[in-house]
VEXDREN-2710 file (C-alpha; in Angstrom, 1 decimal):
% VEXDREN-2710
k/r/px/py/pz
1/UNK/100.6/113.0/116.6
2/UNK/97.7/115.3/117.2
3/UNK/96.0/117.0/114.3
4/UNK/93.8/119.5/116.2
5/UNK/96.0/122.4/115.1
6/UNK/95.2/121.6/111.5
7/UNK/91.4/121.8/111.8
8/UNK/91.0/125.6/112.3
9/UNK/93.8/126.4/109.8
10/UNK/92.6/124.1/107.0
11/UNK/89.0/125.0/107.6
12/UNK/89.7/128.7/107.3
13/UNK/91.7/128.2/104.0
14/UNK/89.2/125.8/102.5
15/UNK/86.2/128.1/103.3
16/UNK/87.6/130.8/101.1
17/UNK/87.0/128.9/97.9
18/UNK/83.2/129.2/98.3
19/UNK/83.4/132.8/96.9
20/UNK/84.7/131.6/93.6
21/UNK/82.1/128.9/93.4
22/UNK/79.4/131.5/94.0
23/UNK/80.9/133.6/91.2
24/UNK/80.3/131.0/88.4
25/UNK/76.9/130.2/90.0
26/UNK/75.9/133.8/89.4
27/UNK/77.4/134.2/85.9
28/UNK/77.4/130.6/84.5
29/UNK/77.0/131.4/80.7
30/UNK/79.8/134.0/80.6
31/UNK/82.0/131.7/82.6
32/UNK/81.6/128.9/80.0
33/UNK/82.0/131.3/77.1
34/UNK/85.2/132.7/78.4
35/UNK/86.5/129.2/79.2
36/UNK/85.9/128.0/75.6
37/UNK/87.9/130.9/74.2
38/UNK/90.7/130.3/76.7
39/UNK/90.9/126.6/75.8
40/UNK/91.0/127.4/72.1
41/UNK/93.6/130.1/72.4
42/UNK/95.9/127.9/74.4
43/UNK/95.6/125.0/71.9
44/UNK/95.7/126.9/68.6
45/UNK/99.3/125.8/67.8
46/UNK/98.9/122.2/68.7
47/UNK/98.6/119.5/66.0
48/UNK/94.9/119.3/66.8
49/UNK/94.4/123.1/66.8
50/UNK/96.1/123.5/63.4
51/UNK/94.0/120.8/61.9
52/UNK/90.8/122.4/62.9
53/UNK/91.8/126.0/62.3
54/UNK/91.6/127.1/66.0
55/UNK/93.2/130.5/65.0
56/UNK/90.0/131.5/63.3
57/UNK/87.6/130.3/65.9
58/UNK/86.1/133.3/67.7
59/UNK/82.9/131.9/69.3
60/UNK/80.9/128.7/70.0
61/UNK/79.3/128.6/66.6
62/UNK/82.7/128.7/64.9
63/UNK/83.9/125.9/67.2
64/UNK/80.8/123.8/66.6
65/UNK/81.2/124.2/62.8
66/UNK/84.9/123.5/62.7
67/UNK/85.3/120.6/65.1
68/UNK/83.4/117.3/64.8
69/UNK/82.1/115.3/67.7
70/UNK/84.6/112.8/69.0
71/UNK/84.6/109.4/70.7
72/UNK/87.5/107.4/72.0
73/UNK/88.1/105.6/68.8
74/UNK/88.4/109.0/67.0
75/UNK/91.2/110.2/69.2
76/UNK/93.2/106.9/69.6
77/UNK/95.5/108.0/66.8
78/UNK/96.5/111.1/68.7
79/UNK/96.9/109.2/71.9
80/UNK/99.3/106.8/70.1
81/UNK/101.4/109.8/69.0
82/UNK/101.5/111.0/72.6
83/UNK/102.5/107.6/73.9
84/UNK/105.3/107.5/71.3
85/UNK/106.8/110.6/72.9
86/UNK/105.3/113.3/70.7
87/UNK/104.3/116.6/72.4
88/UNK/102.0/119.5/71.5
89/UNK/99.4/117.1/70.0
90/UNK/96.1/117.7/71.8
91/UNK/97.3/120.2/74.4
92/UNK/100.3/122.5/74.4
93/UNK/101.8/121.2/77.6
94/UNK/103.1/117.7/78.3
95/UNK/100.7/114.8/79.1
96/UNK/101.8/113.8/82.6
97/UNK/99.6/110.8/83.2
98/UNK/97.1/108.5/81.6
99/UNK/94.0/107.5/83.7
100/UNK/92.8/104.0/82.9
101/UNK/89.0/103.7/82.4
102/UNK/87.0/100.9/80.8
103/UNK/84.4/102.2/78.4
104/UNK/82.4/101.4/75.3
105/UNK/85.4/100.6/73.1
106/UNK/87.1/97.3/72.0
107/UNK/90.0/98.1/74.3
108/UNK/90.4/96.5/77.7
109/UNK/90.7/100.0/79.1
110/UNK/90.6/103.5/77.8
111/UNK/93.6/105.7/78.4
112/UNK/92.5/109.2/79.2
113/UNK/95.3/111.9/79.1
114/UNK/95.9/114.1/82.1
115/UNK/97.7/117.4/81.9
116/UNK/99.1/119.6/84.6
117/UNK/96.1/121.9/84.2
118/UNK/93.5/119.2/84.3
119/UNK/95.0/117.6/87.3
120/UNK/95.4/120.8/89.3
121/UNK/92.6/123.0/88.1
122/UNK/90.0/120.3/87.7
123/UNK/90.5/117.1/89.9
124/UNK/92.5/118.6/92.8
125/UNK/90.5/121.8/92.9
126/UNK/87.4/119.7/93.1
127/UNK/88.8/118.0/96.1
128/UNK/89.2/121.3/97.9
129/UNK/85.7/122.4/96.7
130/UNK/84.1/119.3/98.2
131/UNK/85.6/120.2/101.5
132/UNK/84.8/123.9/101.1
133/UNK/81.1/123.2/100.6
134/UNK/81.1/120.8/103.6
135/UNK/82.9/123.2/105.9
136/UNK/80.6/126.1/105.0
137/UNK/77.5/123.9/105.7
138/UNK/79.0/122.4/108.8
139/UNK/81.2/125.1/110.3
140/UNK/81.7/123.2/113.6
141/UNK/83.2/120.2/111.7
142/UNK/86.3/118.5/113.2
143/UNK/87.2/116.3/110.2
144/UNK/90.7/117.8/109.9
145/UNK/91.5/116.9/113.5
146/UNK/91.8/113.3/112.5
147/UNK/92.6/111.2/109.5
148/UNK/90.9/111.0/106.1
149/UNK/90.7/107.5/104.7
150/UNK/91.1/107.2/100.9
151/UNK/90.3/103.9/99.2
152/UNK/92.1/104.2/95.9
153/UNK/93.3/102.0/93.0
154/UNK/96.8/101.3/91.7
155/UNK/99.2/102.6/89.0
156/UNK/102.5/101.9/87.3
157/UNK/105.0/103.5/85.0
158/UNK/104.4/102.3/81.5
159/UNK/107.6/100.7/80.2
160/UNK/107.2/102.1/76.7
161/UNK/106.0/105.6/77.5
162/UNK/107.5/106.2/80.9
163/UNK/104.2/107.9/81.7
164/UNK/102.4/107.2/85.0
165/UNK/99.3/105.1/84.1
166/UNK/96.6/103.8/86.4
167/UNK/93.3/104.4/88.1
168/UNK/92.4/108.1/88.5
169/UNK/92.2/107.7/92.3
170/UNK/95.7/106.4/92.4
171/UNK/97.1/109.3/90.3
172/UNK/95.3/111.8/92.6
173/UNK/96.9/110.1/95.7
174/UNK/100.3/110.5/94.0
175/UNK/99.7/114.2/93.6
176/UNK/97.9/115.3/96.8
177/UNK/99.1/118.6/98.3
178/UNK/101.2/118.4/101.5
179/UNK/98.3/119.3/103.9
180/UNK/96.2/116.5/102.4
181/UNK/99.0/114.0/102.6
182/UNK/99.4/114.8/106.3
183/UNK/95.8/113.9/107.2
184/UNK/95.4/111.1/104.6
185/UNK/95.6/107.4/105.4
186/UNK/96.9/104.8/104.7
187/UNK/100.3/105.7/103.4
188/UNK/101.0/105.5/99.6
189/UNK/102.8/102.2/99.6
190/UNK/99.6/100.6/101.0
191/UNK/97.0/102.8/99.3
192/UNK/98.5/102.1/95.8
193/UNK/98.9/98.3/96.1
194/UNK/97.6/96.4/93.1
195/UNK/96.4/93.3/94.9
196/UNK/93.1/94.2/96.6
197/UNK/93.1/91.4/99.1
198/UNK/96.6/92.1/100.2
199/UNK/95.9/95.8/100.3
200/UNK/92.8/95.3/102.3
201/UNK/94.6/93.3/105.0
202/UNK/97.4/95.8/105.3
203/UNK/95.0/98.7/105.2
204/UNK/92.9/97.4/108.0
205/UNK/95.9/96.7/110.3
206/UNK/97.0/100.3/109.7
207/UNK/93.7/102.2/110.1
208/UNK/91.8/100.2/112.7
209/UNK/93.4/102.1/115.6
210/UNK/93.5/105.5/113.9
211/UNK/91.0/108.4/114.4
212/UNK/89.2/108.3/111.1
213/UNK/87.0/111.4/110.6
214/UNK/86.1/111.0/106.9
215/UNK/86.2/108.4/104.1
216/UNK/86.2/108.7/100.3
217/UNK/85.6/105.8/98.0
218/UNK/83.3/103.7/95.9
219/UNK/80.3/102.5/98.1
220/UNK/80.6/98.8/97.1
221/UNK/84.3/98.5/98.1
222/UNK/83.8/100.6/101.2
223/UNK/81.2/98.2/102.4
224/UNK/83.6/95.3/102.0
225/UNK/86.3/97.2/104.0
226/UNK/83.9/98.1/106.8
227/UNK/82.6/94.6/107.1
228/UNK/86.1/93.2/107.4
229/UNK/87.1/95.8/109.9
230/UNK/84.2/94.7/112.2
231/UNK/85.1/91.1/111.7
232/UNK/88.7/91.6/112.6
233/UNK/88.0/93.9/115.6
234/UNK/85.1/91.9/117.0
235/UNK/83.1/95.1/117.3
236/UNK/79.4/95.3/116.3
237/UNK/79.5/98.8/114.9
238/UNK/82.0/101.1/113.2
239/UNK/81.1/103.9/115.7
240/UNK/82.8/101.8/118.3
241/UNK/86.1/101.9/116.4
242/UNK/85.8/105.4/114.8
243/UNK/83.6/107.4/117.1
244/UNK/84.5/110.7/115.3
245/UNK/83.6/109.5/111.8
246/UNK/81.3/112.1/110.3
247/UNK/81.6/112.1/106.5
248/UNK/81.6/109.7/103.5
249/UNK/82.4/111.2/100.1
250/UNK/81.4/108.8/97.4
251/UNK/81.1/108.4/93.7
252/UNK/81.4/105.9/90.8
253/UNK/78.2/104.1/91.4
254/UNK/74.9/104.9/93.1
255/UNK/74.9/104.6/96.9
256/UNK/71.2/104.0/97.0
257/UNK/71.3/100.2/97.2
258/UNK/73.9/100.4/99.9
259/UNK/72.5/103.1/102.1
260/UNK/70.8/100.7/104.5
261/UNK/74.0/98.7/104.9
262/UNK/76.1/101.8/105.6
263/UNK/73.6/102.8/108.3
264/UNK/73.7/99.4/109.9
265/UNK/77.4/99.0/109.7
266/UNK/78.3/102.4/111.1
267/UNK/75.6/102.5/113.8
268/UNK/75.2/106.3/113.9
269/UNK/74.2/109.1/111.6
270/UNK/76.9/110.6/109.4
271/UNK/76.9/112.9/106.4
272/UNK/77.1/111.7/102.8
273/UNK/78.5/113.8/100.0
274/UNK/78.1/112.5/96.4
275/UNK/80.4/113.5/93.6
276/UNK/80.3/113.0/89.8
277/UNK/83.8/112.4/88.5
278/UNK/85.5/110.3/85.9
279/UNK/88.9/109.9/84.3
280/UNK/87.8/112.5/81.8
281/UNK/87.2/115.1/84.4
282/UNK/85.4/116.1/87.6
283/UNK/81.9/117.3/86.7
284/UNK/79.6/117.9/89.6
285/UNK/79.2/117.6/93.3
286/UNK/76.5/117.7/96.0
287/UNK/76.3/121.2/97.4
288/UNK/73.1/120.8/99.4
289/UNK/73.0/117.9/101.8
290/UNK/69.2/118.1/101.9
291/UNK/68.9/117.4/98.1
292/UNK/70.3/114.6/96.0
293/UNK/71.1/116.6/92.8
294/UNK/74.6/117.8/92.0
295/UNK/76.0/121.3/91.2
296/UNK/77.6/121.3/87.8
297/UNK/81.1/122.8/88.2
298/UNK/81.7/125.3/85.4
299/UNK/85.2/126.7/86.1
300/UNK/87.3/123.5/86.1
301/UNK/88.6/123.9/82.6
302/UNK/85.7/121.9/81.1
303/UNK/83.5/123.4/78.4
304/UNK/80.1/121.6/78.2
305/UNK/77.8/120.8/75.3
306/UNK/74.7/118.7/75.4
307/UNK/72.8/116.5/73.0
308/UNK/69.1/115.9/73.6
309/UNK/68.9/112.1/73.6
310/UNK/65.3/111.9/72.4
311/UNK/66.1/113.5/69.1
312/UNK/66.7/110.3/67.1
313/UNK/70.4/110.0/67.7
314/UNK/71.0/113.5/66.4
315/UNK/74.4/115.0/67.1
316/UNK/73.1/118.5/67.3
317/UNK/74.7/120.1/70.4
318/UNK/73.7/123.1/72.5
319/UNK/75.7/125.1/75.1
320/UNK/74.6/125.3/78.7
321/UNK/72.6/128.5/78.1
322/UNK/70.1/126.6/76.0
323/UNK/69.4/123.5/78.2
324/UNK/66.0/122.8/79.7
325/UNK/65.0/121.2/83.0
326/UNK/63.9/117.5/83.1
327/UNK/65.2/116.7/79.6
328/UNK/67.7/113.9/79.1
329/UNK/71.0/115.0/77.6
330/UNK/74.1/113.2/76.5
331/UNK/77.2/115.0/77.8
332/UNK/80.0/116.3/75.4
333/UNK/83.1/117.9/76.9
334/UNK/86.2/119.9/75.8
335/UNK/88.8/120.1/78.4
336/UNK/92.2/121.4/79.6
337/UNK/93.2/117.7/79.4
338/UNK/93.2/117.8/75.6
339/UNK/89.8/116.3/74.9
340/UNK/87.8/118.1/72.3
341/UNK/84.0/117.7/71.8
342/UNK/84.4/114.3/73.4
343/UNK/81.3/112.2/74.2
344/UNK/81.8/110.7/77.6
345/UNK/78.9/108.3/77.3
346/UNK/76.9/109.6/80.2
347/UNK/73.4/111.0/80.2
348/UNK/72.1/113.6/82.7
349/UNK/69.1/115.8/83.2
350/UNK/68.9/119.3/84.8
351/UNK/66.9/119.6/87.9
352/UNK/67.7/123.4/88.1
353/UNK/69.1/126.1/85.8
354/UNK/69.6/128.7/88.6
355/UNK/72.1/127.3/89.5
356/UNK/72.8/124.5/87.0
357/UNK/72.2/121.3/88.9
358/UNK/71.9/117.8/87.5
359/UNK/71.1/114.1/88.1
360/UNK/73.0/111.3/86.4
361/UNK/70.4/109.3/84.4
362/UNK/72.6/106.6/82.9
363/UNK/74.9/105.5/80.1
364/UNK/74.2/105.9/76.5
365/UNK/74.4/102.2/75.9
366/UNK/73.3/99.1/77.7
367/UNK/75.6/98.3/80.6
368/UNK/75.9/96.7/84.1
369/UNK/77.7/98.8/86.7
370/UNK/76.0/97.7/89.9
371/UNK/79.3/96.8/91.5
372/UNK/81.5/99.3/89.6
373/UNK/82.4/96.7/86.9
374/UNK/81.3/98.9/84.0
375/UNK/80.4/95.8/81.9
376/UNK/79.4/96.8/78.3
377/UNK/77.6/94.9/75.5
378/UNK/80.8/94.6/73.5
379/UNK/82.4/92.8/76.4
380/UNK/79.7/90.2/76.8
381/UNK/79.3/89.7/73.0
382/UNK/83.1/89.1/72.6
383/UNK/83.2/86.8/75.7
384/UNK/80.2/84.8/74.4
385/UNK/81.9/84.4/71.0
386/UNK/85.2/83.3/72.5
387/UNK/83.6/81.0/75.0
388/UNK/81.4/79.3/72.4
389/UNK/84.4/78.6/70.2
390/UNK/86.3/77.2/73.2
391/UNK/83.4/74.9/74.3
392/UNK/82.2/74.0/70.9
393/UNK/78.8/75.5/71.6
394/UNK/76.5/77.9/69.8
395/UNK/74.5/80.7/71.5
396/UNK/71.4/82.1/70.0
397/UNK/70.6/84.9/72.5
398/UNK/71.2/86.0/76.1
399/UNK/70.4/88.6/78.7
400/UNK/72.3/89.6/81.8
401/UNK/71.5/91.5/85.0
402/UNK/73.0/91.9/88.5
403/UNK/71.9/89.6/91.3
404/UNK/72.4/90.9/94.9
405/UNK/73.1/88.7/97.9
406/UNK/72.2/89.5/101.5
407/UNK/75.8/90.3/102.4
408/UNK/76.1/93.1/99.8
409/UNK/78.0/90.9/97.4
410/UNK/76.4/89.6/94.2
411/UNK/77.0/88.2/90.8
412/UNK/75.8/88.4/87.2
413/UNK/72.8/86.3/86.4
414/UNK/72.5/85.1/82.8
415/UNK/69.8/83.5/80.7
416/UNK/71.3/81.9/77.6
417/UNK/69.5/80.3/74.8
418/UNK/71.8/77.8/73.2
419/UNK/71.4/76.5/69.7
420/UNK/74.0/74.0/70.6
421/UNK/74.6/73.7/74.3
422/UNK/78.1/73.0/75.8
423/UNK/78.8/69.5/77.0
424/UNK/79.4/70.9/80.5
425/UNK/77.6/74.1/81.6
426/UNK/80.0/74.6/84.6
427/UNK/83.0/74.6/82.3
428/UNK/81.2/77.1/80.1
429/UNK/80.6/79.4/83.1
430/UNK/84.3/79.2/84.2
431/UNK/85.6/80.0/80.7
432/UNK/83.1/82.8/80.2
433/UNK/84.1/84.3/83.5
434/UNK/87.8/84.2/82.5
435/UNK/87.1/85.8/79.1
436/UNK/85.2/88.6/80.7
437/UNK/88.2/89.3/83.0
438/UNK/90.5/89.5/80.0
439/UNK/88.2/91.8/78.1
440/UNK/87.3/94.2/81.0
441/UNK/89.8/95.4/83.6
442/UNK/87.0/96.7/85.9
443/UNK/85.2/93.4/85.9
444/UNK/88.5/91.7/86.6
445/UNK/89.1/93.9/89.5
446/UNK/85.7/93.4/91.0
447/UNK/86.1/89.6/90.7
448/UNK/89.4/89.6/92.5
449/UNK/89.3/87.3/95.5
450/UNK/85.7/86.4/94.9
451/UNK/84.7/89.0/97.5
452/UNK/82.4/91.6/95.9
453/UNK/81.4/90.0/92.6
454/UNK/81.0/86.2/92.5
455/UNK/81.1/83.8/89.6
456/UNK/78.2/84.2/87.1
457/UNK/75.0/82.2/87.4
458/UNK/73.6/80.8/84.1
459/UNK/70.1/79.6/83.4
460/UNK/69.8/77.5/80.2
461/UNK/66.8/78.4/78.1
462/UNK/65.1/76.2/75.4
463/UNK/65.2/77.1/71.7
464/UNK/62.9/80.0/70.7
465/UNK/62.6/81.1/74.3
466/UNK/63.4/84.8/73.6
467/UNK/61.3/84.8/70.4
468/UNK/58.3/83.5/72.3
469/UNK/58.9/86.0/75.1
470/UNK/59.0/88.9/72.6
471/UNK/55.9/87.5/71.0
472/UNK/53.9/87.7/74.3
473/UNK/54.9/91.4/74.4
474/UNK/53.8/92.0/70.8
475/UNK/57.4/93.0/69.9
476/UNK/58.3/90.8/67.1
477/UNK/60.2/92.3/64.1
478/UNK/61.2/95.9/63.5
479/UNK/63.7/97.4/66.0
480/UNK/62.6/95.1/68.9
481/UNK/65.4/93.1/70.5
482/UNK/66.3/91.2/73.6
483/UNK/67.8/93.5/76.2
484/UNK/71.4/92.1/76.5
485/UNK/72.5/94.0/79.6
486/UNK/70.4/95.7/82.3
487/UNK/71.6/97.4/85.4
488/UNK/68.4/96.4/87.2
489/UNK/66.3/93.3/87.5
490/UNK/63.1/94.5/85.9
491/UNK/63.5/92.5/82.7
492/UNK/65.2/89.4/84.1
493/UNK/62.6/88.9/86.8
494/UNK/59.9/88.7/84.1
495/UNK/62.1/86.4/81.9
496/UNK/62.8/84.1/84.9
497/UNK/59.0/83.8/85.5
498/UNK/58.5/83.0/81.8
499/UNK/61.4/80.5/81.9
END
């Protein structure tokens, strides 16, 4: 089937959204103020709205005074009510899906509620906006004349709740508009497969002979896919297979470490469009292909507040009209998905306030997310504790960082100081790896098939190793501590030299 007829039609429709984007760019503060009042008005008769007296909230100051800052643990009680079948809890309309997302809690995965409004007015609208910005900047584009490759996750219907639950990407694939379904590949039954290796094999056989014009996915997994396509095809460059490929839409992790690999694999210049989305909402996207900062999207049903991270863990929030450039802020959101003054755990800084543009600066806690595994300190602490008990060993201290191999795969490299070492370090590594898989679903997914993320490497350190290292830095006592998790190799390289 030829898709040339779709290109001018879809391009024309998609282009029209740009006028609405320009509207909130020109009047951002009023857009956010109106949005907050709308969210409060819609939710005043929910269980949450009644508890926090939404009927008497008239402005941001009232809202800030009435409603406390929330994290995932704070809203779990309400999520359990929703899962038990209760409605009108956090949002007046039914929760239609739960997006799974690992985070800084003791759960294997967070379950983020999705409503009809958050799915349609936020996530799906963002998909159209990405394309609108692209079409307006590249009016001669032909991306709709071929296929759009979507590399998504998987989902399932929860037995107890009967609610669709899974990766956000899989829920979006389930709810694509008809025109997007026509040009998307592979078909749902392949795109939503849970087994990555099986999905990869079937995906390649389906797409290798198609006319792929655009790709959307996480850089790390996309690299794996492209490498295997070249291996199976016998070609040297992706341009030989997909000569019309022109756009890669990416998010989840930074593309910077992978950029050289993409250029080498594809063999020609294409355009790259970065997005900032999460299970909690779609927040920002790249609206200028000459710059790497992202336009904060202010009319998706998300009201933003910001906490300046340098203010000694203060929870004092400010609205968007009070932010300053080049200051690190923690992000707090209230959404049409039923999240209220919710800390998402990310930090950003504003590069511009006319319009409001941002860069993602990190997470609020130590983490490793080099391969999209979102490994947190509570995961590694729990895994070390369980593994020590299972191997009859005692760990004094440890640090972890990503190690990158030449083929774009890698592993986690550990330095562990044992008070009582295990009898067999290889057994310790295997058990630790399995415990991490059980504690973190994203780590488990990235370890699948031993393709992207390999088994950990552990260096055994002598007693007092970390103490002596801190001593050389004049950082004994007080609040000084060993950096447990790092998403770069700055600390571990110095530690390895000291080791």
